[in-house]
N, C-alpha and C positions, 0 to 999 in steps of 0.2 A: 497287248501289254508290251512292256519294254523289250522282252526277248522274243516277241512275235507270237505269243500264245493268243489264240482267238477266243474271246469271251462273248457269248451270246448276250447282246444288250440292245435294248430299244426303249424309247419312250417318246410319244408324241403328245404335246400339251398345247392347249389354247386357253388363254386367260383374258378376261376383260373386267374392268372395274369402273365404277362411277361414284363420285362423291359430291354432295351438295351442302353448302353452308349458307344459312340465311339468318341475318340478325333481325329478330322480330321486334325488338325495341332496344333502347340503350342498355338494358340490363339482361336481355334474354337472347340466347343464341341457340339455334337449331342446327344440328348436323345429321345428315342422312348418308348412308353408304350401302352399296351392294357390290358383291364380288361373285364372279362366275368362273369356274375352272372345269375344263374338260380334258381329262387325261385318257389316252387310248394306247393299247398294245404295249403295256409295260412288262418287260421281262424281269422275272425274279429268279435268279440263279439258286438262291438258298431256300426257295419255297416249292411245294409240290404242284403249284398252279401259277399261272401268269394272270395279269389283269387285262381284260378285254377293254373295259372302260370304267371310269369313275367320274360321275357328274356331281359337282359340288356347287351349291348356291348358299351364299351367306348374305344376310341383310342386317344392318345395324342402325341404331338411332340414338341420339344423345341430345338432351335438352338441358341447358345450363342457365341458371338464374344467378346473377351477381348483384345483390341488393346493395344499396348505399346505407351502411349502418355501422355501429360501433362494435357489434359482436358477431353477427352472421355474415361471413364473407361470400359463401357460395353454396348453392344447392344444385346437385347434378343428378339427373335421372338417365340411366343407360338401359338399353334393351337390345336383344339380338335373337335372330333365328338362323338355324343352319340345317341343311338337308343334303345327304349324300346317297346317291344310287350307285351301286358297284356290282360288277360282274367279273368273276374269275373262272378260268377253266384250265384244263391240262392238254389242250389240243396240240401243243407243240412240245410236250414233255415225253421223255423216253418210256414212261409207264402207260402211255395211251393205249398200247396194244392189249394191256391187261384190264385196265379200268378206264372208263370214260366218265369224267366228272366236270360239273360246272356248279358255281355257287353264286346266286344273286343275293345281295344283302342291302339293307337300308340302315341309315342312322339319322335320327332327327333330334335336334337339340333346341332348347330355348333358355334364355337367360334375362334376368332383370335385376337392376341394382339402383338403390337410392343412397347418395352420399352427401353429407353436409360438412362444411368447413367453417369452424368458429375461431375467432380471435379472442383469447382470454388472457388478460394482462399482457405479458410480453411473449406469450406462447401461442401455439396453434393446435387446435383439436379437430381431428377428422373422425366422424362417426357415420356409420352406414349399415345398411342391411341389403342382402342379395339372395337370390334364389335361382335354381336351375333345374331343368329336367332333361334327361337323356334317354332315348329309346334306341335299341339295336335289335335287329333280327336278321338272321342269315340261315338259309336252308340249302345244304349241298345235295345235288342230285348225282348219285353214283351208280353206274351200270357196270356190272361184272361181265366182261365180254364173253368169256368162255361159258359162263353159266346163263347168260342172257337174263340176269336178274337185276332189278333196280332197287336201290335203297335211298331213303330220304334221311339226311342227318341234320338236325337242328344245331349247327355249330355255335351260333349265337341264339340260344333258346328263348326268344322273346324277352329280352332284358330291359329293365327299367332302372333308372337311378334318379331320385329326387333329393334336392339339397336346399337347405335354408341356413343362412349364416348371418351373424352380426359381428361388427368389427369396430375398433376404435384405435386411434394412434395419437399420442400426445408428444409434441415437440416444443422445446423452449430452451433459451440460452441460460447457462449458469455462469455468470460472470461475463467478461468481455470476449473470451476466446474459446469457451467451452459450450457445446450443445448437447442436450440430452434428448433422446427419443425413446419412447416406450410404446409398444403395441400389444393388442390383445384381440384374439379372434376365437369365436365359438361357432360350431356348425352342428347341424343335424342331417345325417344321411340315412336314406332308406334304399336298399337294393333288393331286386327280386328277379326271378326267372319264371315266366309264365308257362314254359314248356318243360319244366324239370321232370315231369312224370312221363314224358314221351318216350316210346320204345325206340331204341337204336340198335344197329348191328355194326359196331366199329370195325370188325374184321376177325379173322381166325384167332388172333391173339387174345381177344376178350370174349367174343361170342355175344349173343343177344343179351341186352340189358336195357336199363333206362338211363336217361341223362343223369338223374340224381344218384343212381347206384354207381355209375362210372366215376363220378366225383369222389365217391367213398373208396371204391376198389382200386382206382388208379391214381386219383389226385390226392388221396390221403385225408379227405374231409371227414368230419364227424358225422355219423348217420343222422338223418332227419333235419339237417340244417339247409334251408333254402333262402328264405327271406332274412335279411339282416338289417340291423339298425346300429348306427355308430354316432357318437357325439364327440368329435375331436375338439380339443382346445389347444391353441397355440399362442405363444407369447414371445416377444423379443425386447431386448434392451440394448441400446447402443449409446456410447459416450464418445463424442468427437471433440478433439482439442486441436486448435490451430496455433502453431508456434509463430514467433515473430519473424522467423526466417522463411515464412510461407510454406512450412511443412505441416501436413495434417496427420494426426494420429487418431485412430478409431479402434475402440475395443467393443466387441459385440458379443452378446450371449443370447441364444435363442433355444426355445423348446417347441418343436413342431410335431404334431400328430398327423399322420397321413393314413387315409382310408384305402384299402386295396381297391383297385379299379375293377370294372366289370369283366375284363379279360382275365385278370388274376383269379377272380372268384368263380366265374361262370362259363368260361370257354369250354366247349364240348368237342374235343378232337379237331379243332380248327387248325389251319396252317400257321406255323410260326417258323422263323428262321431255323433251319436245320432239321425240320420235321413237322411234328404236330404238337399242340398244346392242350392241356386239360386244366380246368379250374379247381379251386378248393374254397367253397363258400364259408368254411369255418375259420379262415385266416383272420388273425388279429390285426388291429391297427399297429403301425410302427410308430415309435416315439424317438425322435432324434434330439439329443442335447448337443449343441455346437458352440464352441468358443472360437472367435476369430479376432485376429489382430491385423490391422491394415494401416499402411502409411503411404503417402505420396507427397511430392513436392518438387522443388526446382533447386538445381545447383548451377548457378550461373544461367546460361541459356538452355541447359539440359533439363529434361523432365523425367522423373523416375517414380516408380511405385512398387510396392511389394505387399504380399499378404500371406499369412499362414493360418491354418485352421485345424482343429481337432474335433472329432465328433464321435459320440457314443450313441448307437442306435439299438434300442430295445425292440425286439420282435421285428427285426429287419426283414423286408419282403425279398427273400433270397430266391432268385431263379435257379432251377436245378433240373436234372433229369430224374423223372419219376418212374419211367418204364421204357423197355425196349420191346416193341411188338409190331405186328403187321396191322396198321390202323385201317388202311383203305382196301385191303384185300388184293394187292397187286403182287403178292408173293415176296415182298421185300420187307425186311425188318426195319421199322422206323423208330427214331428217337422221339420220345414223348416228354415234353418239358412242362413243368408245373412250377409252383411257388410254395415255399415253406417259410415259417418264421424262425429266425435265429438271431441272437444278439451279434452285433458287428461293431467294428471300430474303423474309422477312416481318418486319415491324416493327409494334408496337402499343402502345397505352397505354389505361389505364382509371383512372377516379377516381370516388370516391363520398363523400358527406358526409351526415350527419344533423344539420341545424342546428336547435337548440332555441330557438325564438322566445319561448316562455313555458312555463308548466307544462302548458298544454293544446295549444299550437300548435307543430308541427314541420314542417320542410321537408326531405324526403329528395330528394337529387339524385344522379344517376349519369351518367357520360359514358364512351363507348368508341369507339375507332377502330383499324382494322387496315389496313395497306398491304402488298400482296404483289406480287411481279413475278418473271418468269423472269430468272435471273441473266445469261445471255448476251445477251439481246435487249432487256431492259427492258420486255417486254410484260406488262401487268397480269395477275395471276392471275384466273381466272374465279370467280364466286360469292363475291366479297368484299363484305360489306355496307358502306354508307357510315358516316360519323360519326353517332353516335346519342346523343341527350341526352334524359334523362327527369327530370322534376321534379314535385313535388306539394306542396300545402298540406294538412296533415292536422290536424284538430281532434278531440281526444279528451276526454271528460268522464265523470264518474260513477265510483263505487266498487262499490256492491252491484249496480248494473245499468249497466255501462259501455256507452257508445256512441261512434261516431266518424263523421265526415264527411270525405271526401277529394275534392279537386279537383286534377287533374293533367293532364300532357300528355307526349306523345312527339314529339320533333323529329328528323327524319332529313334529312341533307344530300343534295344532288344527288350521284349516283354516275355520273361520266363516265369513270372508269378501268375499262374493260371489255376483254374479250378477244374481238375480232371472230371469231376462228377457232372459238371455242366456240359462238358464236351468241347471245350475250346482248345486250340493249339497254341504253342509258342510261336512268336513271330520275330524275325531278325530285325536288326536296326536298318535304317535306310536314310538317304539324303536326297532330296529333290530340289531342283532349282527352277526359277521362273524368270522371264524377261518380259516387261510390259512397258507401255508408254502411252501418253495421251496428249492431246493438243486442243485447245479452245481456239478454233480458227476464225470464228465470228461471234458476235454477241449472242449468247444463248445457245450456241452450237458447239458441241464437243465430240471428238472422236477418240476412241481408245482401242488398243489392240495388244495382244499378249500371247506368249507361248508358255504353256505349262509343261512340267516335266521336260525341261529344256534338253537334257542329255539322254532322254529316252531310257530311263532306268527301270529295271524290274523291281517291284517292291510289294509288300503286303501290309496294309493297314490292319492293326490288331482288331479293330471293331468290324472289319469286313468279314462276312460269313464264308463258310465253305460251300462248295457246290453240292446240292442235294442229290441230283441225278446227272448222268453224263450229258453234257451239252457243249457244243463247240469242241475245243481241244481239251476240255476239262473232264476228268473222271469223277465219279461220285466220291465226295470226301476231300477233293483237292481244294487247297486254299485259292480263293478268287483273287488274282493279282489286281493291282491298281492299273489304271489306264496309262498307256505310253504317251508319247509326245502329242500335245493337243494345242489347238489354236482358237482364239476367240477375237471377235471384232464387234464393236458396239458404237452406235451413233445415238447421241442424246440431244434433244432440242427442248429448251425451256422458254416459255413465254408467259 
């Protein structure tokens, strides 16, 4: 870090991707893609284990038919498959002498969607249906060194989620300068855990129990709830008006229902930042009502934009600490995080501008701030970043071989609106600067280099976690600082 603190950090990653596009006829287009990612030896300062490897394979396909007609513009079918194999262990953690643990896990997903696009009068109607299936399973193998006893913990206890949804969006002009857009979506979700009755031994703080009972005793779930069904319905309405001076004004109103994810409902003492997490199958869906006003346009050569929003969230899925106990039996008290429902309010604003100082010199600026709190108590919502300002001076020259130089900075305010129950700390303000440049030295060839954290400052990003265990120069509970001065170099070729 900037002041010389050594932070244990590593990640090796290999990636490959291939895409194929084939026009089958004048009106039919086929697109196929595959992506392969292999991450190894990833260090997690805020987790009780590190990642040995994660193998990800994603395959996608899309078939588009664009008929010649007066009403039907397009029919599109999309599908995709995903598979992840993952292994975590604690071989490099400080608690290894007390407990030896490793966790193999798998995640498999599939998705399909059919969407149609219709032209009706002067408007456009998009209608479709989609569906998905997600399966997750993870079994931690935990050996207590002193006792020479091994326990198996289904931290993702054979989880499944199935979803089917229908959606429609209508867009049409109202007059010459006003556009109306309205959307509606309805879904059906079913979630289940196949190993809810499996016996577990979380540690001395809980004692022998079952996955289902742990959700009740620690996570706060209602007894007997495992399989869940939800039918969220969401809608949005937006009115956009363009002024003669090339300014756009947009007023949007939305109502969105969100289903708790599998981790929020079914995690069974799995690793989460800061400790371990436990689910609550009886969580309710959250419903967010949001009003947003947005504008953007030009003043001479300058481009500007701004937006403000206010949201009321009923049954907000609030992350919080639900227990302090020794989960894995290493003799250390762990923070156990879960989720509960609580009404919340959020407010925010953002602004951006591209100020043109001359033909070669521009000044891009952006600003963002969010404020959130629990409606009944006024307690700040956790994991809310502070006010953030970014600005740069960018000099660009050249036509046949263009080049640029940019000097800029990021400025984050102090964040003292924290949720003590969640377990986050206040973070001080900071300012970081960067210097970068690029040059197109031949047709299709471009080189770019840069220096991040130019002045090697010590800083703490509010969303960065604390160290869970002693590692490097950090003690347990220390804020993990951001990296010091860093360099990057990239070469790009297009043909």
